[in-house]
C-alpha positions as a Python dict, from the first residue, in 0.01 Angstrom:
ca = {
    (1, 'M'): (0, 0, 0),
    (2, 'L'): (-361, -51, 94),
    (3, 'E'): (-460, -165, 441),
    (4, 'Q'): (-615, -511, 469),
    (5, 'K'): (-945, -359, 581),
    (6, 'T'): (-961, -150, 262),
    (7, 'I'): (-878, -455, 50),
    (8, 'D'): (-1152, -657, 219),
    (9, 'I'): (-1410, -384, 156),
    (10, 'I'): (-1312, -354, -211),
    (11, 'K'): (-1332, -731, -259),
    (12, 'S'): (-1675, -734, -96),
    (13, 'T'): (-1799, -506, -376),
    (14, 'V'): (-1697, -748, -655),
    (15, 'P'): (-2044, -913, -682),
    (16, 'V'): (-2206, -570, -691),
    (17, 'L'): (-1974, -454, -967),
    (18, 'E'): (-2045, -768, -1165),
    (19, 'Q'): (-2416, -688, -1149),
    (20, 'H'): (-2414, -308, -1177),
    (21, 'G'): (-2078, -235, -1343),
    (22, 'E'): (-2214, -113, -1676),
    (23, 'A'): (-2477, 105, -1509),
    (24, 'I'): (-2201, 264, -1303),
    (25, 'T'): (-1974, 330, -1600),
    (26, 'K'): (-2262, 462, -1812),
    (27, 'T'): (-2349, 706, -1531),
    (28, 'F'): (-1981, 790, -1490),
    (29, 'Y'): (-1942, 902, -1850),
    (30, 'E'): (-2267, 1102, -1841),
    (31, 'L'): (-2160, 1287, -1525),
    (32, 'M'): (-1804, 1350, -1642),
    (33, 'F'): (-1895, 1475, -1990),
    (34, 'K'): (-2162, 1704, -1845),
    (35, 'K'): (-1907, 1876, -1621),
    (36, 'H'): (-1607, 1840, -1852),
    (37, 'P'): (-1731, 1848, -2214),
    (38, 'E'): (-1375, 1918, -2328),
    (39, 'L'): (-1295, 1552, -2257),
    (40, 'L'): (-1530, 1450, -2538),
    (41, 'N'): (-1236, 1537, -2764),
    (42, 'I'): (-1051, 1230, -2635),
    (43, 'F'): (-1321, 965, -2673),
    (44, 'N'): (-1459, 783, -2975),
    (45, 'H'): (-1822, 897, -2987),
    (46, 'A'): (-1933, 591, -3184),
    (47, 'N'): (-1797, 358, -2915),
    (48, 'Q'): (-1983, 563, -2655),
    (49, 'K'): (-2312, 531, -2843),
    (50, 'Q'): (-2265, 157, -2893),
    (51, 'G'): (-2184, 106, -2525),
    (52, 'R'): (-1848, -57, -2598),
    (53, 'Q'): (-1652, 200, -2398),
    (54, 'Q'): (-1881, 155, -2098),
    (55, 'K'): (-1847, -224, -2111),
    (56, 'A'): (-1469, -204, -2140),
    (57, 'L'): (-1441, 30, -1840),
    (58, 'A'): (-1680, -186, -1636),
    (59, 'S'): (-1463, -488, -1710),
    (60, 'T'): (-1151, -300, -1601),
    (61, 'V'): (-1307, -175, -1277),
    (62, 'Y'): (-1433, -526, -1201),
    (63, 'A'): (-1086, -676, -1260),
    (64, 'A'): (-923, -407, -1045),
    (65, 'A'): (-1159, -487, -756),
    (66, 'K'): (-1117, -863, -794),
    (67, 'Y'): (-737, -842, -796),
    (68, 'I'): (-689, -538, -571),
    (69, 'D'): (-452, -739, -348),
    (70, 'Q'): (-249, -870, -645),
    (71, 'L'): (-249, -595, -907),
    (72, 'D'): (35, -768, -1091),
    (73, 'A'): (-235, -1002, -1224),
    (74, 'I'): (-387, -720, -1431),
    (75, 'I'): (-59, -577, -1563),
    (76, 'P'): (-143, -697, -1920),
    (77, 'V'): (-472, -503, -1901),
    (78, 'V'): (-298, -197, -1755),
    (79, 'T'): (-33, -211, -2030),
    (80, 'Q'): (-290, -241, -2309),
    (81, 'I'): (-493, 53, -2177),
    (82, 'A'): (-178, 257, -2111),
    (83, 'H'): (-78, 220, -2477),
    (84, 'K'): (-421, 361, -2574),
    (85, 'H'): (-388, 642, -2319),
    (86, 'R'): (-42, 740, -2439),
    (87, 'S'): (-160, 747, -2802),
    (88, 'L'): (-457, 966, -2701),
    (89, 'G'): (-250, 1210, -2494),
    (90, 'I'): (-401, 1123, -2154),
    (91, 'Q'): (-218, 1315, -1880),
    (92, 'P'): (-184, 1274, -1499),
    (93, 'E'): (-422, 1567, -1441),
    (94, 'H'): (-703, 1369, -1604),
    (95, 'Y'): (-700, 1101, -1334),
    (96, 'P'): (-845, 1307, -1046),
    (97, 'I'): (-1135, 1404, -1275),
    (98, 'V'): (-1201, 1038, -1356),
    (99, 'G'): (-1176, 941, -989),
    (100, 'E'): (-1417, 1209, -874),
    (101, 'H'): (-1687, 1111, -1124),
    (102, 'L'): (-1638, 738, -1077),
    (103, 'L'): (-1711, 777, -706),
    (104, 'L'): (-2012, 996, -783),
    (105, 'A'): (-2141, 731, -1025),
    (106, 'I'): (-2101, 456, -764),
    (107, 'K'): (-2300, 665, -518),
    (108, 'E'): (-2573, 743, -771),
    (109, 'V'): (-2621, 385, -891),
    (110, 'L'): (-2583, 201, -560),
    (111, 'Q'): (-2750, 472, -350),
    (112, 'D'): (-2779, 361, 16),
    (113, 'A'): (-2565, 54, -51),
    (114, 'A'): (-2274, 287, -126),
    (115, 'T'): (-2186, 351, 237),
    (116, 'E'): (-1930, 607, 344),
    (117, 'E'): (-1697, 319, 428),
    (118, 'I'): (-1726, 175, 74),
    (119, 'I'): (-1675, 512, -94),
    (120, 'D'): (-1371, 584, 124),
    (121, 'A'): (-1222, 243, 41),
    (122, 'W'): (-1278, 296, -331),
    (123, 'A'): (-1118, 643, -311),
    (124, 'K'): (-805, 487, -161),
    (125, 'A'): (-806, 200, -410),
    (126, 'Y'): (-855, 433, -707),
    (127, 'S'): (-554, 637, -594),
    (128, 'V'): (-335, 326, -601),
    (129, 'I'): (-471, 213, -938),
    (130, 'A'): (-433, 562, -1089),
    (131, 'D'): (-73, 582, -968),
    (132, 'A'): (-4, 250, -1142),
    (133, 'F'): (-143, 381, -1471),
    (134, 'I'): (37, 714, -1442),
    (135, 'G'): (367, 538, -1374),
    (136, 'V'): (335, 302, -1670),
    (137, 'E'): (224, 583, -1902),
    (138, 'K'): (508, 810, -1789),
    (139, 'G'): (754, 544, -1902),
    (140, 'M'): (574, 508, -2234),
    (141, 'Y'): (575, 883, -2301),
    (142, 'E'): (947, 901, -2225),
    (143, 'A'): (1024, 599, -2444),
    (144, 'A'): (821, 744, -2735),
    (145, 'E'): (996, 1080, -2709),
    (146, 'N'): (1352, 961, -2651),
    (147, 'Q'): (1388, 692, -2917),
    (148, 'P'): (1546, 787, -3254),
    (149, 'G'): (1298, 997, -3451),
    (150, 'G'): (1060, 1004, -3154),
    (151, 'W'): (837, 1282, -3027),
    (152, 'K'): (600, 1368, -2745),
    (153, 'D'): (219, 1373, -2785),
    (154, 'F'): (126, 1466, -3145),
    (155, 'K'): (339, 1579, -3439),
    (156, 'N'): (243, 1727, -3776),
    (157, 'F'): (264, 1489, -4071),
    (158, 'K'): (191, 1560, -4436),
    (159, 'V'): (-28, 1335, -4651),
    (160, 'E'): (221, 1208, -4908),
    (161, 'K'): (2, 972, -5110),
    (162, 'I'): (-351, 825, -5116),
    (163, 'V'): (-422, 487, -5277),
    (164, 'Q'): (-760, 324, -5342),
    (165, 'E'): (-711, -38, -5233),
    (166, 'S'): (-1068, -166, -5282),
    (167, 'E'): (-1423, -32, -5313),
    (168, 'C'): (-1423, 69, -4948),
    (169, 'I'): (-1058, 84, -4831),
    (170, 'K'): (-803, 358, -4897),
    (171, 'S'): (-441, 374, -4787),
    (172, 'F'): (-288, 699, -4663),
    (173, 'Y'): (88, 757, -4659),
    (174, 'F'): (226, 1012, -4410),
    (175, 'K'): (568, 1178, -4384),
    (176, 'P'): (683, 1426, -4114),
    (177, 'A'): (598, 1784, -4211),
    (178, 'D'): (940, 1897, -4086),
    (179, 'G'): (1120, 1651, -4314),
    (180, 'G'): (1273, 1468, -4018),
    (181, 'E'): (1300, 1097, -3954),
    (182, 'I'): (1024, 887, -3800),
    (183, 'T'): (1045, 644, -3513),
    (184, 'D'): (1043, 271, -3578),
    (185, 'Y'): (763, 43, -3462),
    (186, 'T'): (680, -322, -3405),
    (187, 'P'): (451, -492, -3662),
    (188, 'G'): (95, -485, -3529),
    (189, 'Q'): (115, -141, -3367),
    (190, 'Y'): (-104, 159, -3449),
    (191, 'I'): (-88, 538, -3461),
    (192, 'S'): (-349, 794, -3356),
    (193, 'L'): (-474, 1065, -3591),
    (194, 'K'): (-592, 1384, -3422),
    (195, 'L'): (-831, 1574, -3647),
    (196, 'T'): (-942, 1922, -3547),
    (197, 'N'): (-1086, 2057, -3872),
    (198, 'I'): (-1356, 1813, -3984),
    (199, 'P'): (-1634, 2023, -4145),
    (200, 'G'): (-1945, 2048, -3929),
    (201, 'Q'): (-1776, 1898, -3622),
    (202, 'K'): (-1723, 2108, -3308),
    (203, 'F'): (-1517, 1841, -3132),
    (204, 'T'): (-1169, 1715, -3202),
    (205, 'H'): (-1171, 1350, -3314),
    (206, 'I'): (-890, 1105, -3234),
    (207, 'R'): (-881, 763, -3398),
    (208, 'Q'): (-632, 478, -3384),
    (209, 'Y'): (-537, 302, -3707),
    (210, 'S'): (-307, 2, -3748),
    (211, 'L'): (8, 57, -3949),
    (212, 'S'): (-38, -155, -4260),
    (213, 'T'): (316, -204, -4385),
    (214, 'S'): (644, -321, -4238),
    (215, 'P'): (869, -93, -4029),
    (216, 'N'): (1188, 80, -4144),
    (217, 'K'): (1019, 295, -4406),
    (218, 'E'): (1040, 672, -4452),
    (219, 'Y'): (663, 693, -4408),
    (220, 'Y'): (373, 555, -4208),
    (221, 'R'): (88, 388, -4393),
    (222, 'I'): (-262, 330, -4262),
    (223, 'S'): (-551, 172, -4453),
    (224, 'V'): (-900, 291, -4364),
    (225, 'K'): (-1237, 135, -4439),
    (226, 'R'): (-1515, 380, -4517),
    (227, 'E'): (-1814, 308, -4295),
    (228, 'D'): (-2133, 418, -4470),
    (229, 'E'): (-2441, 301, -4650),
    (230, 'I'): (-2229, 105, -4899),
    (231, 'N'): (-2146, -151, -4629),
    (232, 'N'): (-2474, -104, -4439),
    (233, 'K'): (-2323, 74, -4140),
    (234, 'P'): (-2373, 424, -3995),
    (235, 'A'): (-2145, 677, -4160),
    (236, 'G'): (-1817, 707, -3971),
    (237, 'I'): (-1727, 1072, -3911),
    (238, 'V'): (-1352, 1022, -3941),
    (239, 'S'): (-1349, 751, -4209),
    (240, 'T'): (-1586, 959, -4425),
    (241, 'Y'): (-1363, 1265, -4382),
    (242, 'L'): (-1050, 1070, -4473),
    (243, 'H'): (-1212, 912, -4780),
    (244, 'N'): (-1394, 1220, -4910),
    (245, 'E'): (-1213, 1529, -4789),
    (246, 'I'): (-847, 1487, -4706),
    (247, 'Q'): (-601, 1560, -4986),
    (248, 'V'): (-235, 1499, -5064),
    (249, 'G'): (-37, 1777, -4896),
    (250, 'D'): (-278, 1822, -4604),
    (251, 'L'): (-139, 1820, -4250),
    (252, 'V'): (-251, 1572, -3985),
    (253, 'K'): (-141, 1545, -3622),
    (254, 'I'): (-13, 1193, -3546),
    (255, 'S'): (101, 1017, -3230),
    (256, 'A'): (407, 794, -3209),
    (257, 'P'): (326, 424, -3270),
    (258, 'A'): (170, 235, -2979),
    (259, 'G'): (6, -98, -2897),
    (260, 'D'): (92, -437, -2751),
    (261, 'F'): (-68, -661, -3018),
    (262, 'V'): (268, -726, -3180),
    (263, 'L'): (481, -1004, -3320),
    (264, 'E'): (684, -1189, -3059),
    (265, 'E'): (1029, -1175, -3212),
    (266, 'N'): (1186, -1430, -2976),
    (267, 'N'): (940, -1707, -3061),
    (268, 'D'): (1065, -1980, -3293),
    (269, 'K'): (723, -2134, -3366),
    (270, 'S'): (556, -2102, -3706),
    (271, 'I'): (292, -1832, -3751),
    (272, 'L'): (-73, -1825, -3856),
    (273, 'L'): (-209, -1482, -3952),
    (274, 'L'): (-589, -1480, -3964),
    (275, 'S'): (-795, -1176, -4062),
    (276, 'G'): (-1136, -1061, -4178),
    (277, 'G'): (-1222, -740, -4366),
    (278, 'V'): (-1016, -440, -4268),
    (279, 'G'): (-860, -654, -3994),
    (280, 'I'): (-603, -731, -4261),
    (281, 'T'): (-414, -409, -4177),
    (282, 'P'): (-204, -522, -3877),
    (283, 'M'): (-171, -867, -4037),
    (284, 'L'): (-20, -710, -4347),
    (285, 'S'): (242, -530, -4140),
    (286, 'M'): (326, -859, -3970),
    (287, 'L'): (332, -1050, -4302),
    (288, 'N'): (576, -807, -4464),
    (289, 'H'): (806, -835, -4163),
    (290, 'L'): (783, -1215, -4147),
    (291, 'A'): (864, -1238, -4517),
    (292, 'D'): (1178, -1031, -4456),
    (293, 'K'): (1272, -1280, -4181),
    (294, 'N'): (1188, -1583, -4399),
    (295, 'K'): (963, -1709, -4118),
    (296, 'K'): (727, -2000, -4188),
    (297, 'T'): (384, -1836, -4206),
    (298, 'V'): (32, -1921, -4320),
    (299, 'F'): (-181, -1618, -4407),
    (300, 'I'): (-561, -1659, -4423),
    (301, 'H'): (-793, -1370, -4505),
    (302, 'A'): (-1173, -1358, -4530),
    (303, 'A'): (-1362, -1101, -4738),
    (304, 'I'): (-1708, -1074, -4888),
    (305, 'N'): (-1566, -1070, -5241),
    (306, 'G'): (-1284, -939, -5455),
    (307, 'N'): (-1439, -595, -5490),
    (308, 'V'): (-1390, -518, -5120),
    (309, 'H'): (-1075, -726, -5069),
    (310, 'A'): (-776, -496, -5023),
    (311, 'F'): (-412, -595, -5077),
    (312, 'S'): (-479, -926, -5252),
    (313, 'N'): (-206, -856, -5508),
    (314, 'E'): (42, -744, -5243),
    (315, 'V'): (-15, -1060, -5040),
    (316, 'K'): (14, -1288, -5343),
    (317, 'Q'): (339, -1118, -5449),
    (318, 'I'): (483, -1181, -5102),
    (319, 'D'): (364, -1543, -5121),
    (320, 'L'): (520, -1603, -5464),
    (321, 'A'): (850, -1442, -5364),
    (322, 'N'): (897, -1636, -5039),
    (323, 'E'): (886, -2015, -4997),
    (324, 'A'): (817, -1976, -4623),
    (325, 'I'): (490, -1789, -4687),
    (326, 'T'): (161, -1951, -4792),
    (327, 'S'): (-158, -1745, -4838),
    (328, 'Y'): (-527, -1833, -4872),
    (329, 'F'): (-833, -1620, -4941),
    (330, 'C'): (-1189, -1708, -4845),
    (331, 'Y'): (-1478, -1518, -5008),
    (332, 'E'): (-1824, -1530, -4855),
    (333, 'K'): (-2006, -1421, -5174),
    (334, 'P'): (-1761, -1421, -5466),
    (335, 'T'): (-1857, -1238, -5784),
    (336, 'D'): (-1865, -1403, -6123),
    (337, 'L'): (-1533, -1233, -6201),
    (338, 'D'): (-1383, -1368, -5878),
    (339, 'K'): (-1479, -1719, -5991),
    (340, 'E'): (-1365, -1666, -6348),
    (341, 'E'): (-1022, -1536, -6241),
    (342, 'K'): (-991, -1779, -5947),
    (343, 'R'): (-922, -1499, -5701),
    (344, 'F'): (-1005, -1706, -5392),
    (345, 'D'): (-934, -2049, -5242),
    (346, 'K'): (-1261, -2118, -5059),
    (347, 'E'): (-1618, -1999, -5098),
    (348, 'G'): (-1832, -1936, -4790),
    (349, 'F'): (-1676, -1917, -4446),
    (350, 'I'): (-1350, -2026, -4285),
    (351, 'T'): (-1418, -2350, -4098),
    (352, 'A'): (-1224, -2572, -3858),
    (353, 'D'): (-1221, -2855, -4111),
    (354, 'W'): (-1073, -2631, -4381),
    (355, 'M'): (-806, -2495, -4144),
    (356, 'K'): (-705, -2854, -4059),
    (357, 'T'): (-629, -2915, -4429),
    (358, 'I'): (-421, -2602, -4490),
    (359, 'V'): (-237, -2549, -4158),
    (360, 'S'): (-29, -2853, -4066),
    (361, 'D'): (136, -2711, -3753),
    (362, 'K'): (-124, -2682, -3475),
    (363, 'E'): (151, -2548, -3245),
    (364, 'S'): (159, -2227, -3450),
    (365, 'I'): (128, -1891, -3280),
    (366, 'V'): (-196, -1738, -3409),
    (367, 'Y'): (-253, -1366, -3459),
    (368, 'M'): (-602, -1262, -3565),
    (369, 'C'): (-796, -943, -3617),
    (370, 'G'): (-1133, -851, -3766),
    (371, 'P'): (-1497, -777, -3679),
    (372, 'V'): (-1621, -906, -3342),
    (373, 'V'): (-1847, -1175, -3494),
    (374, 'F'): (-1562, -1296, -3716),
    (375, 'M'): (-1319, -1309, -3423),
    (376, 'Q'): (-1558, -1514, -3210),
    (377, 'A'): (-1623, -1759, -3493),
    (378, 'M'): (-1251, -1795, -3565),
    (379, 'F'): (-1167, -1847, -3198),
    (380, 'E'): (-1415, -2134, -3182),
    (381, 'A'): (-1290, -2279, -3513),
    (382, 'L'): (-926, -2262, -3400),
    (383, 'I'): (-999, -2449, -3079),
    (384, 'E'): (-1201, -2708, -3270),
    (385, 'A'): (-917, -2747, -3522),
    (386, 'G'): (-673, -2825, -3241),
    (387, 'F'): (-488, -2497, -3186),
    (388, 'K'): (-392, -2415, -2828),
    (389, 'R'): (-567, -2129, -2645),
    (390, 'E'): (-239, -2003, -2504),
    (391, 'N'): (-104, -1959, -2858),
    (392, 'I'): (-393, -1742, -2981),
    (393, 'R'): (-338, -1364, -2987),
    (394, 'Y'): (-604, -1117, -3097),
    (395, 'E'): (-695, -751, -3105),
    (396, 'F'): (-1026, -570, -3142),
    (397, 'F'): (-1065, -241, -3324),
    (398, 'G'): (-1192, -15, -3045),
    (399, 'P'): (-1229, -93, -2674),
    (400, 'A'): (-1096, -430, -2560),
    (401, 'M'): (-1335, -721, -2525),
    (402, 'E'): (-1310, -1087, -2429),
    (403, 'L'): (-1389, -1373, -2666),
    (404, 'K'): (-1627, -1631, -2522),
    (405, 'E'): (-1512, -1986, -2465),
    (406, 'P'): (-1650, -2233, -2723),
    (407, 'K'): (-1951, -2427, -2593),
    (408, 'H'): (-1804, -2755, -2711),
    (409, 'A'): (-1467, -2693, -2544),
}
C-alpha cells in the first residue's frame, strides 16, 4: 500500500502528465531501446513510427496517476494490456527495465520540475503498478498453460493451408507441429505469430492476428491483409512476408489465444456485428459462433468493393442457413460487376439513417472493429441512431485508443 503522502504527490503530477505524457513516453522508448535493443523484438516497429505505442503508454501512465488511490478503476485497462503482454511473452524481469527508463524519461523531460520527491514517489507507485500487472499476467500464463491443449509462451505450428480470400486478404490455417490438440478460445480473441526468419530482417517480429473462425476446430485460422502500394499504405514487413514468402508446411511459433474483446455469453440481448475492411476477422469468428447458438444477430460489413471484400460468400451462406442471422454489405465504390451481380445492399457509407432501417432493436449489444476512421464514424452513427453507449464494444488493431464522443451528443 502506498502512503497518503506518496498518493498526493502522484496525483499532483496528473496535469503535468496530461501535458507532457507523450513526450515522456517517446523519450522512454528511445532511452530503453538504446540500452536494451533486444527489446525491439517485442514491439511493433510500425506502431512505434506512427506514435501509436507512445500515445497508448502515455494514456496508461496518465490513468494510473489519476486513479493511483483506486487502482480497481483501471482493472479493465490492466486486463487488456495484460492479455497483450501474455501473448507477447512479457516476463517479470522486464518490469524493472521499464521502470528504470520511465523514471529517467520523466527526469529528462521535466528537468528541474522532476524533484527528488516526485521521482521517489513515482518509483514507489511504479512498483505497486508493476506488481499488479505481474500478478494478473502470472494468472494468465498459468491459465493458458494448464487448460486442455494449452502451452506456455510460444509453440511450433505448421502451415496447413493458405487461401486467397480477396485481392488483398489471405487466410492461413495452422495445426500443431507435434500433432497434438489445441486449446479452445472465445470468439473475438487473437493469437500472436513470432517470426524469426523474415529475409533481410535482423529483429524478431511478433504480430497479433484475430482468429477468423469459430472455436472447437482442429486448427487456428487467421486472415491477413497485405499492406502495400496496392492499398496505398507502406509495405507491412510481416503481412508482406506472410503473403509472399510463407508456404504450406512451414513452421511458425504461435502463442495461446488471448484478448478480452469477446462475446459475452451470458447476455440475452440481440447482437449487432459491425466491421470495416479486415476488421471482419473477429466479427466472422463471432458470427460463426452466434449462428451455432441460433442467436438473433445483424451483421453489417463495409468494404471498398467486391474485389477486396473477403468472406462475402461465407457470410451469406451463414445468413441463408440461419433465420436468426441477417447480413448486409455496404460498398463505398462498387465495381460494375458488383452492381450487375447485386453483391451489396448499400452504396457509399454506412449511415445512422440506414442503420435505423435495418436494425430494429436499439438495445442490441454492438461489437465493432475496423480502421480508426471507420470506428469513429460508426461510433457517432450508432449514437445518432439511438444505440446506447454502454452497449457498444470495440477493438482497435494495434495499441488501444479511445473513440471521441460525438459533437452532437
